[in-house]
C-alpha positions in Angstrom: 58.6 -37.5 10.0 56.9 -40.4 8.5 53.3 -40.2 7.4 52.0 -41.6 10.3 53.4 -39.2 12.8 52.1 -36.1 10.3 48.7 -37.3 10.7 48.9 -38.1 14.2 50.1 -34.2 14.5 47.7 -33.1 12.2 44.6 -34.6 14.3 46.0 -33.5 17.6 46.4 -30.0 16.3 42.9 -30.1 15.0 41.3 -31.5 18.1 43.2 -28.6 20.1 41.6 -25.6 17.8 38.5 -27.1 18.6 38.9 -27.4 22.1 40.2 -23.4 22.2 37.2 -22.5 20.3 34.8 -24.4 22.4 36.2 -22.9 25.4 36.4 -19.4 24.0 32.6 -19.5 23.1 32.1 -21.2 26.4 33.5 -18.4 28.4 32.5 -15.4 25.7 30.2 -12.4 27.3 26.3 -12.7 26.6 24.9 -9.9 24.3 26.4 -6.7 23.0 29.0 -4.4 24.4 27.8 -1.5 26.2 28.4 1.8 24.6 30.9 4.1 25.8 29.0 7.0 24.9 26.1 8.7 26.1 23.3 8.7 23.4 21.4 12.1 23.5 18.3 12.9 21.9 18.7 14.1 18.2 18.2 17.9 17.3 14.7 18.5 15.8 15.9 19.1 12.0 14.6 21.9 9.7 11.3 21.1 7.7 12.6 20.2 4.0 11.8 22.2 1.0 8.9 21.0 -0.6 6.2 21.6 -3.4 2.7 21.3 -2.5 -0.1 20.9 -5.3 -3.4 22.4 -4.1 -5.7 20.9 -6.6 -8.8 22.6 -5.1 -7.5 26.2 -5.6 -5.4 25.3 -8.9 -2.2 26.2 -7.5 1.6 25.0 -6.7 2.9 26.3 -2.9 6.6 26.2 -2.8 7.9 25.8 0.9 11.3 26.4 2.3 12.2 25.4 5.8 8.4 25.4 6.5 7.6 28.9 5.2 5.7 29.3 1.9 8.1 31.3 -0.4 5.8 31.4 -3.5 2.7 30.5 -5.3 2.1 29.7 -8.8 -1.4 29.8 -10.1 -3.2 30.6 -13.5 -2.0 34.4 -13.1 1.7 33.4 -12.6 4.2 33.4 -10.0 3.3 35.2 -6.4 5.6 35.7 -3.6 
């Protein structure tokens, strides 16, 4: 195979690839793919564990799942 034939073959293959890509993009569906699964609303999660600082009462309140479980003030812990 001569260098001219090799160059010509490379050019033909490159051109065919460009045409194939152009046809692929021209006929591609617009937008994303629709989901196969129904999206249900997420269940409401429990309130997380948190610590609240009450500056007016000079106390720290401890909550687990939204319920106060302990209170720390100047006299110590209280249930």
